C-alpha positions in Angstrom: -6.2 174.9 134.6 -8.5 174.2 131.7 -5.7 174.9 129.3 -3.3 172.4 131.1 -5.9 169.8 131.1 -6.8 170.2 127.4 -3.0 170.0 126.5 -2.7 167.1 128.6 -5.5 165.3 126.9 -4.3 166.3 123.7 -1.0 164.8 124.3 -2.6 161.7 125.6 -4.7 161.2 122.3 -1.7 161.7 120.3 0.3 158.9 122.1 -2.8 156.5 122.1 -3.1 157.3 118.3 0.6 156.5 117.8 0.4 153.2 119.9 -2.6 152.2 117.8 -0.8 152.8 114.6 2.4 150.9 116.0 -0.1 147.9 117.0 -1.9 148.0 113.4 1.7 147.9 111.8 2.9 144.8 113.8 -0.6 143.2 113.1 -0.3 143.8 109.4 3.2 142.2 109.4 2.1 139.1 111.2 -0.9 138.5 108.8 1.5 138.8 105.8 4.0 136.4 107.2 1.2 134.0 108.4 -0.2 134.2 104.6 3.3 133.4 102.9 4.0 130.6 105.1 0.6 129.1 104.5 1.1 129.6 100.9 4.5 127.8 101.3 3.0 124.9 102.7 0.3 124.5 100.3 2.8 124.6 97.4 4.8 122.0 99.3 2.0 119.6 99.6 0.7 120.2 95.8 -2.4 122.1 96.8 -2.5 124.4 93.7 -5.2 126.8 94.2 -5.1 128.9 97.2 -7.6 131.6 97.8 -7.8 134.4 100.4 -10.7 136.6 101.4 -10.5 139.9 99.3 -10.5 142.2 102.4 -9.6 141.8 106.1 -12.5 141.2 108.4 -10.1 141.7 111.3 -9.7 145.4 110.7 -11.0 148.0 108.4 -7.6 148.3 106.4 -7.4 146.7 103.2 -3.7 146.5 103.5 -3.5 142.5 103.8 -6.1 139.7 103.5 -7.3 137.9 106.5 -5.1 135.0 107.7 -8.3 132.9 107.8 -8.1 131.9 104.4 -9.5 128.9 102.5 -7.3 126.4 100.7 -9.0 124.7 98.0 -8.4 121.7 95.6 -8.9 121.6 91.8 -12.6 120.9 92.3 -12.9 123.5 95.3 -14.7 120.9 97.3 -12.7 120.5 100.5 -10.4 122.4 102.9 -7.0 121.6 103.3 -6.0 117.9 103.3 -2.2 116.9 103.5 -2.6 113.3 104.7 -2.9 110.3 102.2 -6.0 107.7 102.7 -5.4 104.6 104.5 -4.3 101.6 102.1 -6.9 99.4 101.0 -7.4 95.9 102.2 -5.8 92.8 100.5 -7.7 92.0 97.2 -9.7 88.8 97.0 -11.7 87.0 94.2 -15.3 86.1 93.5 -15.6 83.5 90.6 -18.5 83.4 88.1 -19.9 80.7 86.0 -17.5 81.5 83.4 -14.0 80.1 83.6 -12.1 83.2 82.5 -14.5 85.7 84.3 -14.1 86.8 87.9 -14.3 89.9 90.1 -11.6 91.3 92.2 -12.9 93.3 95.5 -11.2 94.7 98.5 -12.1 96.3 101.9 -12.7 100.1 101.8 -10.0 102.8 102.2 -10.6 105.6 104.6 -9.7 109.3 104.7 -10.5 111.4 107.9 -10.1 114.9 106.4 -11.8 114.7 102.8 -13.0 111.4 101.4 -12.0 108.8 98.8 -12.8 109.1 95.4 -11.6 106.3 93.6 -9.2 103.4 93.4 -6.4 102.2 90.9 -6.2 98.4 90.4 -3.1 96.7 89.0 -2.3 93.1 88.0 0.7 91.1 87.2 0.9 87.9 85.4 2.6 84.7 86.0 6.2 85.3 87.3 6.6 88.8 85.7 8.1 91.7 87.8 6.0 94.4 85.8 2.5 95.7 87.0 -0.1 96.8 84.6 -2.9 99.1 85.5 -6.1 97.4 84.6 -8.4 100.4 85.9 -7.3 103.7 87.3 -10.8 105.1 88.2 -12.6 102.6 90.0 -15.6 103.5 91.7 -14.9 104.3 95.5 -18.7 103.1 96.2 -18.1 99.5 94.7 -14.6 98.9 95.4 -14.3 96.0 93.0 -13.7 95.5 89.2 -14.9 92.5 86.9 -12.0 90.9 85.0 -12.8 89.3 81.8 -11.0 87.6 78.8 -7.6 87.0 80.4 -5.4 84.6 78.5 -4.2 81.5 80.2 -1.9 82.1 83.3 -1.7 83.1 86.8 -2.6 86.6 88.0 -2.2 88.7 91.2 -3.5 91.9 92.1 -2.9 95.1 94.2 -4.9 98.3 94.7 -4.6 102.0 96.0 -7.0 104.7 96.8 -7.3 108.3 95.9 -8.7 111.1 97.7 -10.6 114.4 96.6 -7.3 116.5 96.8 -5.6 114.0 94.4 -3.3 112.2 97.1 -2.7 108.4 96.6 -2.4 105.8 99.5 0.1 103.2 99.8 -0.4 99.9 97.6 -2.4 97.2 99.4 -1.0 93.8 100.1 -0.7 91.7 97.0 -3.6 89.1 96.5 -3.1 85.5 96.2 -2.9 84.3 92.5 -5.6 83.2 90.4 -5.4 80.6 87.7 -7.5 81.6 84.3 -8.4 79.1 81.7 -6.3 76.2 83.2 -7.5 72.6 82.0 -9.1 70.2 84.3 -6.5 67.5 83.7 -3.2 67.9 85.6 -1.0 67.0 82.4 -2.0 68.2 79.1 -0.3 69.5 75.8 2.5 66.8 75.7 4.6 67.1 72.7 8.2 67.2 71.6 10.2 69.1 69.0 11.6 68.1 66.4 10.1 64.7 66.2 11.5 62.5 64.8 14.9 63.9 65.9 18.7 63.3 64.5 20.9 63.4 67.4 23.9 64.4 65.2 22.1 67.7 64.3 20.2 68.8 67.5 18.4 67.9 70.6 14.8 67.5 71.0 12.7 69.6 73.6 9.8 67.5 75.6 7.1 70.0 76.6 4.0 69.5 78.9 1.5 71.5 80.7 0.6 71.5 84.4 -2.3 72.9 85.6 -0.9 72.9 89.3 2.6 72.2 91.0 3.1 68.5 91.3 6.0 66.1 91.9 7.3 65.0 88.4 8.9 61.9 87.0 9.7 61.7 83.4 11.2 58.4 81.7 12.4 57.4 78.3 11.8 53.8 77.7 12.7 51.7 74.6 10.0 49.4 73.1 11.0 46.4 75.3 10.3 48.5 78.5 13.9 49.3 79.6 14.7 52.6 80.9 16.8 54.7 78.8 16.7 58.1 80.5 15.1 59.6 83.7 14.4 63.2 85.2 12.9 63.9 88.6 11.4 67.3 89.6 10.1 68.6 92.8 6.8 70.2 93.1 7.1 74.0 92.3 10.5 73.9 90.8 11.4 73.8 87.3 9.8 70.8 85.5 7.3 70.4 88.3 5.8 73.9 88.3 2.1 75.1 87.1 1.9 76.0 83.6 4.3 75.2 80.7 7.5 72.8 81.4 10.4 72.2 79.0 12.9 69.3 79.3 15.8 69.3 76.8 17.0 65.8 75.8 20.1 65.3 74.1 19.1 61.9 72.9 21.7 60.1 75.5 20.9 57.6 78.2 21.5 57.8 81.9 25.3 56.9 81.3 25.7 59.6 78.6 25.9 57.4 75.6 24.1 58.0 72.3 21.0 55.9 71.9 20.1 53.7 68.6 17.7 54.8 66.2 14.2 53.7 66.6 11.0 54.6 68.4 10.8 55.4 72.3 8.2 55.9 74.8 8.2 59.0 76.9 6.5 58.4 80.1 5.2 61.6 82.0 4.1 60.9 85.5 2.5 63.8 88.1 1.8 63.0 91.8 -0.3 65.6 93.4 -2.4 65.4 96.5 -1.7 61.5 96.6 -3.0 61.2 93.1 -1.1 60.1 90.2 -1.6 61.0 86.6 0.3 59.6 83.6 0.7 60.8 80.0 2.9 59.5 77.3 4.5 60.4 74.1 6.3 58.5 71.3 9.6 60.1 70.1 11.5 58.9 67.0 15.2 58.7 66.5 16.9 58.8 63.2 20.4 59.0 61.8 
């Protein structure tokens, strides 16, 4: 009887041991597959440094690392972060006492998984389509940047945030335009070239600078005060827009007839906010 019991227990131990090996075998396969999948996910999201524990704390076998691994960034500071920060707020301006110095600032960006470490600020001048990076490492604590020594023109800005992992947010909304180094007077830098002009050889270009959009009327008069030529431009369109405006005159009157030689007066009138500003220029015609 005792021999039969011993044989039964021995067979039972063998079966339990076999079942144990089978369980361990499937656990190892599961851990290995989990590790491979996690590594592929990290690679997909550009997390370049993936480290696993040296030995498995789940069991005593060192055949596969534990699937409770750590996913590290380049700086090895945070765990996995596959989401980008939120887009920063729309940039605004703070003017200083200097006419060409101002500070661009914006509301903070947020990242729920890690943290924002910096911002990239870009600017665009006048009507250009090209964005230029002003600073790609603005402090996340300040979220502002001082701009100095800009040439005359209009500038607008946009910004985006970067987290510890290196993921960038979407660009913010584009700021309003800021005018830099514009003169106080509405009409300045009135000129024409060539002057005097020979209509048989070329036309003359009348140039003037506006510090803001305005409704424009440009007249050519003779010395007796009779109108020879007239142009009208709406506010904001070509000829009535902020900045440099050019009018090419072929030295003909409103009826298309070539004018006589002599001296003529170019009268430039700007209307803005119910205020009128007038500038004049003498133009010589020679044959």
